[in-house]
C-alpha positions as CSV (number, residue, x, y, z in Angstrom):
1,M,-13.5,-34.1,6.3
2,N,-11.4,-33.7,2.9
3,N,-14.1,-35.6,1.1
4,I,-16.9,-33.4,2.3
5,L,-15.0,-30.1,1.6
6,Q,-14.3,-31.5,-2.2
7,V,-17.9,-32.7,-2.7
8,L,-19.0,-29.2,-1.5
9,A,-16.8,-27.4,-3.6
10,L,-18.3,-29.4,-6.5
11,V,-21.6,-28.4,-5.9
12,V,-20.7,-24.8,-5.7
13,V,-18.9,-24.8,-9.0
14,V,-22.2,-26.5,-10.6
15,V,-24.8,-24.5,-8.9
16,S,-23.2,-21.1,-8.6
17,P,-24.1,-18.2,-11.1
18,S,-22.6,-19.0,-14.5
19,I,-20.1,-16.4,-16.1
20,A,-21.0,-17.9,-19.5
21,R,-23.9,-18.1,-21.3
22,A,-25.7,-21.4,-20.8
23,A,-25.7,-24.2,-22.9
24,P,-29.5,-25.2,-23.4
25,V,-29.0,-28.6,-22.2
26,C,-27.0,-27.4,-18.5
27,W,-29.6,-27.1,-15.8
28,F,-27.5,-24.8,-13.8
29,G,-25.8,-22.8,-16.6
30,T,-22.3,-23.5,-18.2
31,K,-18.8,-22.9,-16.7
32,P,-16.3,-22.2,-19.2
33,C,-13.9,-25.0,-19.6
34,F,-11.1,-24.9,-16.9
35,V,-9.9,-28.6,-16.6
36,A,-8.9,-31.1,-19.0
37,C,-10.0,-28.7,-21.9
38,S,-7.3,-29.6,-24.5
39,S,-5.8,-26.1,-25.0
40,P,-8.8,-24.4,-26.7
41,P,-7.3,-21.7,-29.4
42,T,-7.6,-18.0,-29.0
43,L,-10.0,-16.8,-32.0
44,T,-11.8,-13.5,-32.6
45,D,-13.4,-14.3,-35.9
46,A,-14.2,-17.1,-38.2
47,E,-11.2,-16.4,-40.3
48,Q,-8.8,-17.1,-37.5
49,A,-10.8,-20.6,-36.7
50,V,-10.4,-21.9,-40.5
51,P,-6.7,-23.2,-39.5
52,K,-8.3,-25.2,-36.6
53,L,-11.0,-27.1,-38.6
54,R,-10.8,-30.7,-38.0
55,A,-8.7,-32.9,-40.6
56,E,-9.7,-36.3,-39.6
57,E,-13.0,-38.0,-39.2
58,Y,-14.8,-37.9,-35.9
59,G,-15.0,-41.4,-34.1
60,K,-18.3,-43.2,-33.7
61,I,-20.8,-42.1,-31.1
62,N,-21.6,-45.6,-29.5
63,W,-24.7,-46.5,-27.1
64,F,-22.5,-46.0,-23.9
65,D,-21.4,-42.2,-25.2
66,Q,-25.0,-41.9,-26.1
67,G,-26.3,-43.1,-22.5
68,S,-23.5,-41.6,-20.2
69,A,-24.2,-38.1,-21.5
70,A,-27.4,-38.0,-19.3
71,L,-24.5,-37.6,-16.4
72,T,-21.2,-36.3,-18.1
73,T,-22.7,-33.5,-19.9
74,Q,-24.6,-32.1,-16.7
75,F,-21.9,-33.0,-14.2
76,F,-18.5,-32.7,-16.0
77,K,-19.1,-30.7,-19.3
78,C,-21.5,-28.0,-17.9
79,A,-19.5,-27.5,-14.8
80,G,-16.2,-26.9,-17.0
81,I,-14.4,-30.2,-17.0
82,Q,-13.6,-31.1,-20.6
83,G,-16.5,-28.6,-21.4
84,W,-17.0,-25.9,-23.9
85,R,-15.2,-22.4,-24.5
86,L,-17.5,-20.0,-26.1
87,Y,-15.9,-17.9,-28.7
88,G,-18.8,-14.9,-28.8
89,F,-19.4,-15.1,-32.5
90,R,-21.8,-17.0,-35.1
91,V,-20.7,-19.0,-38.2
92,Y,-22.1,-21.3,-40.6
93,A,-21.2,-24.5,-42.2
94,I,-22.3,-26.0,-45.3
95,G,-21.6,-29.8,-45.6
96,T,-22.5,-33.5,-46.0
97,I,-23.7,-35.2,-43.1
98,Q,-21.3,-37.9,-42.4
99,K,-23.3,-39.3,-39.3
100,A,-25.8,-38.3,-36.5
101,A,-26.7,-39.4,-33.0
102,T,-28.9,-38.5,-30.4
103,S,-27.6,-38.8,-26.9
104,W,-29.6,-39.1,-23.7
105,D,-28.6,-35.6,-22.6
106,G,-30.9,-34.2,-25.6
107,L,-28.5,-33.3,-28.2
108,R,-28.5,-34.5,-31.7
109,T,-24.6,-34.6,-32.7
110,V,-24.3,-34.1,-36.3
111,D,-20.5,-34.6,-38.1
112,L,-20.4,-32.8,-41.2
113,T,-18.0,-33.0,-44.1
114,L,-17.4,-29.3,-45.0
115,Q,-18.0,-27.9,-48.4
116,D,-18.0,-24.4,-46.9
117,F,-17.1,-22.7,-43.7
118,N,-18.5,-19.3,-43.5
119,G,-17.6,-18.3,-47.0
120,S,-14.0,-18.1,-46.0
121,P,-11.7,-17.5,-48.7
122,A,-9.1,-19.1,-46.6
123,F,-11.1,-22.5,-46.5
124,L,-10.8,-22.8,-50.1
125,T,-6.9,-22.8,-49.8
126,L,-6.9,-25.7,-47.4
127,T,-6.0,-29.2,-48.6
128,G,-7.6,-32.2,-48.0
129,T,-11.2,-32.9,-46.6
130,H,-12.2,-30.8,-43.3
131,Y,-15.0,-31.7,-40.6
132,I,-16.9,-29.8,-38.0
133,R,-19.3,-30.9,-35.5
134,A,-22.8,-29.3,-34.9
135,E,-24.3,-30.0,-31.2
136,I,-28.2,-29.4,-31.7
137,V,-30.5,-29.2,-28.8
138,R,-33.6,-30.9,-28.7
139,R,-36.1,-28.1,-28.7
140,V,-34.2,-27.1,-32.4
141,W,-34.0,-30.7,-33.8
142,K,-37.4,-31.9,-32.7
143,K,-38.7,-29.1,-34.7
144,L,-37.4,-29.3,-37.9
145,D,-39.4,-30.7,-41.2
146,F,-36.6,-33.2,-42.2
147,K,-34.2,-35.9,-40.6
148,L,-30.7,-35.1,-39.8
149,V,-29.4,-38.4,-41.3
150,A,-26.0,-39.4,-43.0
151,G,-26.0,-38.1,-46.7
152,E,-28.2,-35.0,-46.4
153,E,-26.5,-32.1,-47.2
154,I,-27.3,-28.9,-44.8
155,C,-26.2,-25.4,-43.6
156,V,-26.1,-25.1,-40.2
157,E,-25.7,-21.9,-38.4
158,G,-24.7,-21.0,-34.8
159,E,-22.1,-19.8,-32.1
160,L,-18.9,-21.2,-32.3
161,H,-17.5,-23.4,-29.5
162,W,-14.3,-25.4,-28.4
163,D,-15.2,-28.6,-26.8
164,G,-12.5,-29.8,-24.9
165,D,-13.4,-33.5,-25.1
166,Q,-11.2,-35.9,-27.0
167,H,-8.1,-33.9,-28.0
168,G,-10.5,-30.7,-28.4
169,F,-12.3,-29.6,-31.6
170,L,-14.4,-26.7,-33.0
171,E,-18.4,-27.0,-33.2
172,I,-21.1,-25.1,-34.0
173,H,-24.1,-24.7,-31.5
174,P,-27.4,-23.8,-33.8
175,S,-30.1,-22.0,-31.2
176,K,-33.1,-21.7,-33.3
177,V,-35.0,-23.9,-36.3
178,T,-33.8,-21.4,-38.9
179,D,-30.3,-22.3,-38.0
180,V,-30.6,-25.7,-39.6
181,Q,-31.6,-26.3,-43.3
182,L,-31.4,-28.4,-46.0
183,I,-29.5,-27.1,-49.0
184,S,-32.0,-28.5,-51.4
185,A,-35.0,-26.6,-49.6
186,P,-33.6,-23.3,-47.8
187,G,-36.1,-21.8,-45.8
188,P,-36.5,-18.2,-44.5
189,G,-33.9,-17.0,-42.2
190,M,-30.6,-18.0,-43.8
191,D,-29.2,-17.9,-47.2
192,C,-27.4,-21.2,-47.6
193,S,-26.7,-20.6,-51.2
194,K,-24.4,-17.6,-50.5
195,S,-21.2,-20.0,-51.1
196,K,-22.7,-21.7,-54.1
């Protein structure tokens, strides 16, 4: 009987109305991360996010990570288990793609070595190299007129999130095609040169 109740509770969590805006990959909406969230910091603006930028390179996304994402994103991350915390404000980052991989949940994960974070003066005072991840949904990356591959310098804009997975880290979630642009060929809708 306890097992049945636990399964029903999980179903209610997954299909009940979301109290956060849904990540576009989540079929039933997104629950704010509430289990194993890796202590997301409280942030109200981009300046407060600067000290929380990642100082280590991201690990490689292997074939198992890519394949299992079809299930783990829907039934864990979207349900609030090692999921996302949305901060409610947008940021931009300029950097060089370190690596990019597409998972079976439709997300193109792009790890950037940062050159600029939101035009922040505080970013310029950081010592060492810093990184950020962009999670780009299929409806955005499929419409780009360039490939997201290692070595390309891009500007990416979107809502700032905390990802509760792997000790937690900040990431950007672009929502439209103009949110991701090559620095060498910026298009309309974003001024990627503002920090150059």
